[in-house]
VEXMI-55088 format. One line per field, with one value per residue: x, y, z of N, C-alpha, C in turn. Coordinates in nm, 4 decimals, m for minus. Layout:
<pts>
nX = (X, ...)
nY = (Y, ...)
nZ = (Z, ...)
caX = (X, ...)
caY = (Y, ...)
caZ = (Z, ...)
cX = (X, ...)
cY = (Y, ...)
cZ = (Z, ...)
</pts>
This chain:
<pts>
nX = (11.5943, 11.4031, 11.1725, 11.1537, 11.1103, 10.8577, 10.7045, 10.7377, 10.6139, 10.3450, 10.2399, 10.1809, 9.9490, 9.7753, 9.7561, 9.6435, 9.3970, 9.2760, 9.2326, 9.1040, 8.9595, 8.8459, 8.8861, 9.1417, 9.2915, 9.2299, 9.3533, 9.6209, 9.6264, 9.5760, 9.8092, 9.9810, 10.1050, 10.0054, 9.8335, 9.5315, 9.4540, 9.5290, 9.3667, 9.1204, 9.1563, 9.1527, 8.8964, 8.7504, 8.8162, 8.6977, 8.4334, 8.3306, 8.2509, 8.3163, 8.4330, 8.5223, 8.6924, 8.8927, 8.9856, 9.0830, 9.2864, 9.4565, 9.5428, 9.6921, 9.8884, 10.0115, 10.1244, 10.3059, 10.4770, 10.5618, 10.6076, 10.7294, 10.9246, 11.0110, 11.2153, 11.4255, 11.4631, 11.5470, 11.7864, 11.9418, 11.9630, 12.1095, 12.3521, 12.7004, 12.6995, 12.8612, 12.9965, 12.7849, 12.6966, 12.4828, 12.2564, 12.2800, 12.2231, 11.9506, 11.8366, 11.8915, 11.7244, 11.4809, 11.5029, 11.5093, 11.2895, 10.9894, 10.6424, 10.4222, 10.1644, 9.9413, 9.9278, 10.0137, 10.2403, 10.5968, 10.8320, 11.0217, 10.8828, 10.6903, 10.7383, 10.8824, 11.1895, 11.2006, 11.3128, 11.3384, 11.3951, 11.4760, 11.4726, 11.6865, 11.5256, 11.3189, 11.1190, 11.0072, 11.1458, 11.0461, 11.1471, 11.0551, 11.1898, 11.2968, 11.4001, 11.3997, 11.2765, 11.2842, 11.3136, 11.2534, 11.2963, 11.2177, 10.9583, 10.7138, 10.6923, 10.6961, 10.4646, 10.2740, 10.2916, 10.2012, 9.9333, 9.8142, 9.8621, 9.9350, 9.7547, 9.4883, 9.4847, 9.5133, 9.2775, 9.0918, 9.1529, 9.0831, 8.8078, 8.7117, 8.8412, 8.8645, 8.9599, 9.2158, 9.3364, 9.3373, 9.4972, 9.7404, 9.7969, 9.8484, 10.0961, 10.4028, 10.5841, 10.8659, 10.9132, 10.7960, 10.9603, 11.2169, 11.1635, 11.1457, 11.3930, 11.6304, 11.8214, 11.6957, 11.5016, 11.6067, 11.5787, 11.3071, 11.3161, 11.4787, 11.3219, 11.0973, 11.2101, 11.2654, 11.0050, 10.8960, 11.0273, 10.9680, 10.9463, 10.8602, 10.7838, 10.7152)
nY = (12.9869, 13.1721, 13.0131, 12.9510, 13.2052, 13.2688, 13.0665, 13.1289, 13.3761, 13.3425, 13.1035, 13.1238, 13.2857, 13.1225, 12.9050, 13.0280, 13.1114, 12.8676, 12.7599, 12.9615, 13.1223, 13.4313, 13.5891, 13.5381, 13.6403, 13.9100, 13.9576, 13.9441, 14.1740, 14.3697, 14.3484, 14.4655, 14.3209, 14.2638, 14.4338, 14.6267, 14.5417, 14.2730, 14.1659, 14.2064, 14.0331, 13.7787, 13.7926, 13.7891, 13.5295, 13.3836, 13.4206, 13.2253, 13.2476, 13.1894, 13.3793, 13.5778, 13.4329, 13.3732, 13.6326, 13.6982, 13.5058, 13.5907, 13.8341, 13.7482, 13.6041, 13.8108, 13.9538, 13.7593, 13.7324, 13.9934, 14.1510, 13.9675, 13.7962, 13.9465, 14.1439, 13.9752, 13.8320, 14.0500, 14.1164, 13.8863, 13.8910, 14.1245, 14.0586, 14.0614, 14.2249, 14.3325, 14.1227, 13.9666, 13.7441, 13.7152, 13.7692, 13.5542, 13.3462, 13.3947, 13.3690, 13.1028, 12.9918, 13.0455, 12.8901, 12.6304, 12.6080, 12.4501, 12.4232, 12.2906, 12.2303, 12.0601, 12.0998, 12.3596, 12.5573, 12.5103, 12.7468, 12.8167, 12.7805, 12.9715, 13.2346, 13.1788, 13.1673, 13.2771, 13.2096, 13.3448, 13.3010, 13.3726, 13.1468, 13.0239, 12.9643, 13.1376, 13.0801, 13.0967, 13.0117, 12.9289, 12.8936, 12.7695, 12.7717, 12.5817, 12.7579, 13.0110, 13.3414, 13.5387, 13.6587, 13.5337, 13.6751, 13.9343, 14.1262, 14.2127, 14.0476, 13.7970, 13.8150, 13.8295, 13.5706, 13.4289, 13.5211, 13.4664, 13.2020, 13.0247, 13.0809, 13.0674, 12.7929, 12.6630, 12.7434, 12.6165, 12.3500, 12.3302, 12.3786, 12.1828, 11.9396, 11.8321, 11.6188, 11.5677, 11.8036, 11.7907, 11.5648, 11.6588, 11.8602, 11.7135, 11.6071, 11.5852, 11.8785, 11.8741, 11.6685, 11.7728, 11.9949, 11.8797, 11.7299, 11.9154, 12.0050, 12.0972, 11.8983, 11.6555, 11.6674, 11.6629, 11.4704, 11.5189, 11.7891, 11.7818, 11.6198, 11.7814, 11.9981, 11.8898, 11.8298, 12.0821, 12.2116, 12.3539, 12.3554, 12.5495, 12.5847, 12.8100)
nZ = (16.9812, 16.9029, 16.8934, 17.1649, 17.2685, 17.1605, 17.2791, 17.5518, 17.5649, 17.4750, 17.5863, 17.8717, 17.8602, 17.7106, 17.8847, 18.1111, 18.0013, 17.9347, 18.1883, 18.3444, 18.1793, 18.0295, 18.2513, 18.3443, 18.1335, 18.1582, 18.3999, 18.3242, 18.1714, 18.3676, 18.5087, 18.3364, 18.1369, 17.8891, 17.6185, 17.5395, 17.2874, 17.2716, 17.4692, 17.3457, 17.1312, 17.2579, 17.3609, 17.1259, 17.0407, 17.2441, 17.1846, 17.0206, 16.7603, 16.4219, 16.2433, 16.4193, 16.5826, 16.3975, 16.3487, 16.6033, 16.6319, 16.4265, 16.5285, 16.7518, 16.6171, 16.4804, 16.6921, 16.7746, 16.5480, 16.4908, 16.7311, 16.9130, 16.7836, 16.5698, 16.5970, 16.6534, 16.4154, 16.2599, 16.3889, 16.3455, 16.0654, 16.0355, 16.1397, 16.1179, 15.8855, 15.6883, 15.5569, 15.4923, 15.6401, 15.8265, 15.6628, 15.4902, 15.6646, 15.7348, 15.4840, 15.4366, 15.6281, 15.5094, 15.2821, 15.3886, 15.5548, 15.6598, 15.6955, 15.9534, 15.8962, 15.6941, 15.3424, 15.3309, 15.1565, 15.1432, 15.2766, 15.0809, 14.8468, 14.8348, 14.7302, 14.4627, 14.2732, 13.9453, 13.6149, 13.3001, 12.9605, 12.6187, 12.3520, 12.0834, 11.8648, 11.8841, 12.0630, 12.4087, 12.7193, 13.0392, 13.3648, 13.6648, 13.9746, 14.2683, 14.4415, 14.6796, 14.6265, 14.8120, 15.1517, 15.4597, 15.6905, 15.6719, 15.7853, 15.6513, 15.4233, 15.5456, 15.6970, 15.4975, 15.3976, 15.6251, 15.6509, 15.4027, 15.3466, 15.5708, 15.7970, 15.6729, 15.5898, 15.8314, 15.9606, 15.7937, 15.8454, 16.1154, 16.1011, 15.9262, 15.9606, 16.2335, 16.3886, 16.2828, 16.3539, 16.6353, 16.6686, 16.5676, 16.7547, 16.9781, 16.9519, 17.1121, 17.2113, 17.2008, 17.0183, 16.7855, 16.7490, 16.7057, 16.4773, 16.2803, 16.2210, 15.9753, 15.8980, 15.9418, 15.7552, 15.5059, 15.2857, 15.2238, 15.1570, 14.9280, 14.7609, 14.7394, 14.6133, 14.3613, 14.2756, 14.2535, 14.0533, 13.7559, 13.4096, 13.1418, 12.8040, 12.5534)
caX = (11.5652, 11.2754, 11.0684, 11.1442, 11.0509, 10.7144, 10.6459, 10.7379, 10.5201, 10.2059, 10.1908, 10.1111, 9.8148, 9.6971, 9.7322, 9.5473, 9.2662, 9.2189, 9.1920, 9.0182, 8.8887, 8.8829, 8.9284, 9.2877, 9.3437, 9.2182, 9.4576, 9.7442, 9.6149, 9.5906, 9.9510, 10.0580, 10.1804, 9.9483, 9.7554, 9.3885, 9.4387, 9.5383, 9.2432, 9.0167, 9.1803, 9.1022, 8.7508, 8.7012, 8.8305, 8.5991, 8.2973, 8.2862, 8.2111, 8.4288, 8.5028, 8.5904, 8.8046, 8.9982, 9.0409, 9.1616, 9.4087, 9.5434, 9.6036, 9.7959, 9.9977, 10.0829, 10.2070, 10.4142, 10.5717, 10.6131, 10.6595, 10.8090, 11.0442, 11.0479, 11.3463, 11.5267, 11.4919, 11.6250, 11.9214, 12.0148, 11.9934, 12.2091, 12.4777, 12.8140, 12.6381, 12.9640, 13.0249, 12.6596, 12.6742, 12.3469, 12.1610, 12.2892, 12.1541, 11.8053, 11.7976, 11.8950, 11.6015, 11.3735, 11.5247, 11.4870, 11.1703, 10.8702, 10.5375, 10.3715, 10.0242, 9.9292, 9.8759, 10.0802, 10.3669, 10.7200, 10.8711, 11.0959, 10.7903, 10.5913, 10.7765, 10.9977, 11.2693, 11.1714, 11.4082, 11.2772, 11.4934, 11.4303, 11.5539, 11.7336, 11.4174, 11.2159, 11.0327, 11.0494, 11.1459, 11.0276, 11.1844, 11.0201, 11.2876, 11.2629, 11.4854, 11.3166, 11.3104, 11.2491, 11.3810, 11.1473, 11.3277, 11.1493, 10.8250, 10.6030, 10.6815, 10.6606, 10.3250, 10.1949, 10.2898, 10.1162, 9.7922, 9.7587, 9.8855, 9.9349, 9.6317, 9.3701, 9.4888, 9.4879, 9.1340, 9.0210, 9.1745, 9.0027, 8.6653, 8.6695, 8.9095, 8.8985, 9.0394, 9.3548, 9.3860, 9.3638, 9.6125, 9.8591, 9.8242, 9.8910, 10.2363, 10.4851, 10.6579, 11.0039, 10.9108, 10.7710, 11.0792, 11.3237, 11.1250, 11.1545, 11.5318, 11.6597, 11.8991, 11.6032, 11.4086, 11.6812, 11.5134, 11.1833, 11.3540, 11.5273, 11.2068, 11.0150, 11.2810, 11.2445, 10.8640, 10.8593, 11.0999, 10.8759, 10.9989, 10.7534, 10.8326, 10.6012)
caY = (13.0986, 13.2305, 12.9226, 12.9679, 13.3368, 13.2575, 12.9820, 13.2012, 13.4880, 13.3050, 12.9893, 13.1618, 13.3318, 13.0041, 12.8276, 13.1026, 13.1102, 12.7323, 12.7323, 13.0641, 13.1996, 13.5713, 13.6503, 13.5274, 13.7342, 14.0442, 13.9677, 13.9775, 14.3159, 14.4494, 14.3439, 14.5386, 14.2283, 14.2701, 14.5565, 14.6067, 14.4695, 14.1292, 14.1310, 14.1975, 13.9102, 13.6659, 13.8077, 13.7385, 13.3838, 13.3290, 13.4391, 13.1032, 13.2771, 13.1545, 13.4957, 13.6468, 13.3460, 13.3956, 13.7659, 13.6893, 13.4298, 13.6749, 13.9328, 13.6795, 13.5728, 13.9357, 13.9779, 13.6613, 13.7553, 14.1300, 14.1954, 13.8687, 13.7495, 14.0355, 14.2045, 13.8706, 13.8137, 14.1656, 14.1068, 13.7800, 13.9378, 14.2317, 14.0058, 14.0673, 14.2753, 14.3618, 14.0048, 13.9001, 13.6178, 13.7141, 13.7569, 13.4162, 13.2607, 13.4100, 13.3114, 12.9576, 12.9588, 13.0474, 12.7760, 12.5033, 12.6092, 12.3776, 12.4324, 12.1631, 12.2166, 11.9995, 12.1844, 12.4900, 12.5426, 12.5431, 12.8869, 12.8344, 12.7739, 13.0794, 13.3278, 13.1114, 13.2403, 13.2411, 13.2492, 13.3449, 13.3256, 13.3481, 13.0469, 13.0619, 12.9491, 13.2380, 13.0420, 13.1432, 12.9092, 12.9819, 12.7931, 12.7978, 12.6984, 12.5614, 12.8516, 13.1248, 13.4755, 13.6267, 13.6301, 13.5318, 13.7612, 14.0627, 14.1062, 14.2298, 13.9274, 13.6856, 13.8326, 13.7920, 13.4237, 13.3845, 13.5546, 13.4114, 13.0580, 12.9504, 13.0988, 13.0092, 12.6464, 12.6199, 12.7602, 12.5114, 12.2243, 12.3355, 12.3762, 12.0685, 11.8154, 11.8543, 11.5069, 11.5889, 11.9156, 11.7394, 11.4744, 11.7428, 11.9334, 11.6197, 11.5702, 11.6584, 11.9919, 11.8343, 11.5885, 11.8641, 12.0784, 11.8001, 11.6814, 12.0235, 12.0421, 12.0716, 11.7768, 11.5426, 11.6869, 11.6761, 11.3984, 11.5890, 11.9131, 11.7470, 11.5747, 11.8987, 12.0780, 11.8256, 11.8413, 12.2212, 12.2661, 12.3466, 12.4172, 12.5739, 12.6416, 12.8596)
caZ = (17.0695, 16.8607, 16.9406, 17.3098, 17.2935, 17.1312, 17.3827, 17.6796, 17.5589, 17.4515, 17.6623, 17.9959, 17.8255, 17.6739, 18.0072, 18.1924, 17.9378, 17.9468, 18.3263, 18.4060, 18.0790, 18.0071, 18.3778, 18.3481, 18.0339, 18.2166, 18.5030, 18.2523, 18.1330, 18.4897, 18.5463, 18.2363, 18.0535, 17.7545, 17.5977, 17.5129, 17.1610, 17.2994, 17.5410, 17.2423, 17.0551, 17.3360, 17.3679, 16.9972, 17.0416, 17.3391, 17.1327, 16.9545, 16.6230, 16.3356, 16.1891, 16.5287, 16.6226, 16.2979, 16.3737, 16.7262, 16.6024, 16.3447, 16.6186, 16.8298, 16.5253, 16.4536, 16.8106, 16.7706, 16.4389, 16.4887, 16.8613, 16.9858, 16.7103, 16.4604, 16.6225, 16.6482, 16.2733, 16.2137, 16.4457, 16.2759, 15.9297, 16.0439, 16.1947, 16.0236, 15.7630, 15.5879, 15.4749, 15.4567, 15.7118, 15.8811, 15.5527, 15.4412, 15.7610, 15.7235, 15.3553, 15.4558, 15.7007, 15.4096, 15.1935, 15.4576, 15.6396, 15.6172, 15.7973, 16.0055, 15.8573, 15.5616, 15.2362, 15.3288, 15.0834, 15.2137, 15.2595, 14.9553, 14.7338, 14.8445, 14.6239, 14.4015, 14.1744, 13.8061, 13.5114, 13.1673, 12.8542, 12.4821, 12.2831, 11.9497, 11.7663, 11.9091, 12.1749, 12.5410, 12.8234, 13.1750, 13.4639, 13.8044, 14.0542, 14.4092, 14.5151, 14.7205, 14.5813, 14.9230, 15.2782, 15.5616, 15.8044, 15.6521, 15.8420, 15.5574, 15.3412, 15.6340, 15.7352, 15.3796, 15.3980, 15.7363, 15.6309, 15.2787, 15.3370, 15.6970, 15.8738, 15.6066, 15.5900, 15.9690, 15.9843, 15.7201, 15.9160, 16.2378, 16.0702, 15.8438, 15.9978, 16.3741, 16.4406, 16.2424, 16.4344, 16.7699, 16.6593, 16.5502, 16.8787, 17.0817, 16.9311, 17.2092, 17.1563, 17.1720, 16.8961, 16.6742, 16.7317, 16.6462, 16.3449, 16.1827, 16.1930, 15.8324, 15.8762, 15.9368, 15.6445, 15.3810, 15.1746, 15.1891, 15.0893, 14.7941, 14.6834, 14.7153, 14.5135, 14.2309, 14.2387, 14.2287, 13.9395, 13.6419, 13.2885, 13.0443, 12.6788, 12.4752)
cX = (11.4319, 11.1584, 11.0458, 11.0770, 10.9000, 10.6441, 10.6322, 10.6373, 10.3749, 10.1535, 10.1255, 9.9684, 9.7237, 9.6597, 9.6271, 9.4077, 9.1985, 9.1628, 9.0919, 8.9498, 8.9379, 8.9264, 9.0809, 9.3518, 9.3392, 9.3194, 9.5922, 9.7436, 9.6356, 9.7359, 10.0402, 10.1372, 10.1304, 9.8692, 9.6107, 9.3649, 9.4418, 9.4172, 9.1286, 9.0315, 9.1248, 8.9509, 8.6878, 8.7072, 8.7240, 8.4563, 8.2417, 8.2436, 8.3332, 8.5063, 8.5792, 8.7080, 8.9220, 9.0653, 9.1296, 9.2924, 9.5077, 9.6142, 9.7154, 9.9154, 10.0803, 10.1742, 10.3301, 10.5213, 10.6336, 10.6803, 10.7609, 10.9369, 11.0881, 11.1870, 11.4582, 11.5642, 11.5806, 11.7694, 12.0052, 12.0562, 12.1040, 12.3449, 12.5855, 12.7657, 12.7404, 12.9943, 12.9019, 12.6295, 12.5311, 12.2422, 12.1619, 12.2151, 12.0024, 11.7557, 11.7953, 11.7714, 11.4833, 11.3824, 11.4834, 11.3548, 11.0511, 10.7658, 10.4880, 10.2262, 10.0160, 9.8706, 9.9390, 10.2136, 10.4865, 10.7563, 10.9373, 11.0034, 10.6880, 10.6165, 10.9014, 11.0668, 11.2380, 11.2817, 11.3378, 11.3820, 11.4306, 11.5274, 11.5909, 11.6228, 11.3012, 11.1201, 11.0914, 11.0432, 11.1367, 11.0568, 11.1464, 11.1103, 11.2359, 11.3472, 11.4020, 11.3690, 11.2669, 11.3222, 11.2779, 11.1769, 11.2640, 11.0024, 10.7139, 10.5834, 10.6401, 10.5134, 10.2316, 10.1832, 10.1948, 9.9689, 9.7318, 9.7727, 9.8614, 9.8011, 9.5087, 9.3687, 9.4624, 9.3391, 9.0531, 9.0352, 9.0891, 8.8549, 8.6210, 8.7370, 8.9599, 8.9859, 9.1875, 9.4173, 9.4252, 9.4875, 9.7429, 9.8967, 9.8736, 10.0345, 10.3212, 10.5695, 10.7991, 11.0124, 10.8880, 10.8955, 11.1889, 11.2907, 11.1359, 11.2973, 11.5633, 11.7321, 11.8089, 11.5096, 11.4782, 11.6181, 11.3857, 11.2135, 11.3983, 11.4125, 11.1160, 11.0783, 11.2592, 11.1013, 10.8260, 10.9489, 11.0134, 10.9359, 10.8856, 10.8123, 10.7105, 10.6483)
cY = (13.1658, 13.1447, 12.9389, 13.1003, 13.3341, 13.1783, 13.0599, 13.3154, 13.4424, 13.1945, 13.0282, 13.2108, 13.2147, 12.9245, 12.8969, 13.0971, 12.9742, 12.7095, 12.8333, 13.1551, 13.3432, 13.6419, 13.6473, 13.6263, 13.8765, 14.0643, 14.0039, 14.1258, 14.4052, 14.4561, 14.4174, 14.4507, 14.2243, 14.3995, 14.5216, 14.5275, 14.3186, 14.0813, 14.1150, 14.0695, 13.7896, 13.6721, 13.7576, 13.5862, 13.3200, 13.3389, 13.3126, 13.1238, 13.2629, 13.2766, 13.5711, 13.5646, 13.3669, 13.5303, 13.7649, 13.6156, 13.5135, 13.7793, 13.8693, 13.6435, 13.6976, 13.9703, 13.8869, 13.6997, 13.8949, 14.1680, 14.0973, 13.8315, 13.8420, 14.0946, 14.1002, 13.8391, 13.9266, 14.1575, 13.9996, 13.8280, 14.0431, 14.1827, 14.0034, 14.1107, 14.2966, 14.2421, 13.9179, 13.7705, 13.6085, 13.6956, 13.6161, 13.3209, 13.2718, 13.3569, 13.1591, 12.9107, 12.9535, 12.9252, 12.6444, 12.4950, 12.5377, 12.3842, 12.2950, 12.1381, 12.1672, 12.0985, 12.3215, 12.4748, 12.5750, 12.6879, 12.9102, 12.8366, 12.8874, 13.1859, 13.2691, 13.2009, 13.1873, 13.2903, 13.2378, 13.3828, 13.2970, 13.2518, 13.0949, 13.0538, 13.0453, 13.2041, 13.0930, 13.0279, 12.9780, 12.8693, 12.8429, 12.7101, 12.6753, 12.6524, 12.9738, 13.2577, 13.5770, 13.5808, 13.6429, 13.6198, 13.8990, 14.0461, 14.1123, 14.1073, 13.8075, 13.6937, 13.7992, 13.6400, 13.3709, 13.4043, 13.4942, 13.2604, 12.9858, 12.9599, 13.0425, 12.8566, 12.5918, 12.6315, 12.6501, 12.3774, 12.2186, 12.3156, 12.2477, 11.9364, 11.8276, 11.7431, 11.5229, 11.7021, 11.8685, 11.6501, 11.5532, 11.8113, 11.8417, 11.5704, 11.6503, 11.7654, 11.9524, 11.7573, 11.6778, 11.9465, 12.0016, 11.7599, 11.7889, 12.0726, 12.0060, 11.9401, 11.6537, 11.5494, 11.6980, 11.5977, 11.4671, 11.7163, 11.8855, 11.7014, 11.6900, 11.9871, 12.0222, 11.8469, 11.9838, 12.2907, 12.2451, 12.4234, 12.4285, 12.6414, 12.6868, 12.9446)
cZ = (17.0329, 16.9082, 17.0906, 17.3433, 17.2693, 17.2405, 17.5135, 17.6806, 17.5560, 17.5426, 17.7955, 17.9700, 17.7906, 17.7991, 18.0937, 18.1343, 17.9520, 18.0866, 18.3829, 18.3056, 18.0674, 18.1345, 18.3878, 18.2512, 18.0895, 18.3288, 18.4393, 18.2123, 18.2550, 18.5351, 18.4463, 18.1424, 17.9088, 17.7419, 17.5634, 17.3843, 17.1836, 17.3792, 17.4416, 17.1601, 17.1283, 17.3529, 17.2392, 16.9925, 17.1302, 17.2872, 17.0701, 16.8108, 16.5312, 16.2885, 16.2978, 16.5820, 16.5276, 16.3200, 16.4977, 16.7049, 16.5220, 16.4313, 16.7001, 16.7418, 16.4934, 16.5709, 16.8081, 16.6692, 16.4383, 16.6206, 16.9214, 16.9106, 16.5982, 16.4771, 16.6183, 16.5034, 16.2217, 16.2633, 16.3751, 16.1371, 15.9308, 16.0942, 16.0858, 15.8856, 15.6514, 15.4983, 15.4494, 15.5291, 15.7641, 15.7738, 15.4941, 15.5338, 15.7465, 15.5889, 15.3645, 15.5328, 15.6056, 15.3186, 15.2588, 15.5321, 15.5799, 15.7279, 15.8398, 15.9672, 15.7136, 15.4617, 15.2283, 15.2570, 15.1721, 15.1854, 15.1239, 14.8336, 14.7329, 14.7380, 14.5573, 14.2988, 14.0351, 13.7139, 13.3770, 13.0638, 12.7176, 12.4143, 12.1427, 11.8449, 11.7907, 12.0220, 12.3063, 12.6393, 12.9584, 13.2731, 13.6029, 13.8907, 14.1968, 14.4997, 14.5532, 14.6688, 14.6870, 15.0476, 15.3900, 15.6825, 15.7921, 15.6901, 15.7379, 15.4692, 15.4253, 15.6723, 15.6188, 15.3714, 15.5054, 15.7027, 15.5050, 15.2682, 15.4704, 15.7712, 15.8030, 15.6086, 15.7301, 16.0011, 15.9162, 15.7911, 16.0436, 16.2067, 16.0007, 15.8789, 16.1408, 16.4302, 16.4058, 16.3228, 16.5730, 16.7698, 16.6472, 16.6819, 16.9910, 17.0633, 17.0288, 17.1427, 17.1158, 17.0406, 16.7730, 16.6435, 16.6585, 16.5032, 16.2378, 16.1617, 16.0476, 15.8077, 15.8670, 15.8169, 15.5096, 15.2660, 15.1283, 15.1120, 14.9461, 14.7043, 14.6458, 14.6089, 14.3733, 14.1834, 14.1994, 14.1266, 13.8145, 13.5245, 13.1868, 12.9214, 12.5988, 12.3560)
</pts>
């Protein structure tokens, strides 16, 4: 439902911009469907300047994560709050979530759970686990992940590996959606868990 909400909100704007440029974006504003901030975002994107394109993309991502799906994350987390069912679901999303952009860490590896213990001989053992120490349903943490990991890696891919960007964008939406279901990524999740378990003794 979140994916559908994002698609339904942003795709008409993308379609309009591709076909009629900023005139289409201004039509959306005249109809009251977007505000001046979103018009500015598209104006920045249309400028062709790397820094303004990045700023415009960040504004659209903020709309996506805060306005479009933010309340949905909150509702899921609050579901059956007394027995923690909703919170368990959003934590499971954090545990299983993997981005589609190469080089971006999985959600579970962004803020991993660390365990530090002192051994009998006086040394200290630190264990970095593949278990997330955060919940992606909280906007502030999710936005930190987007701005420090997802957006910079996407910008780098656009600027330095355009062919890979085009190839990624040509993958049909249905295929991308299905390929990110946790059941299909279980081997990857398990392998990633093994690779990101680090034990340090000092």
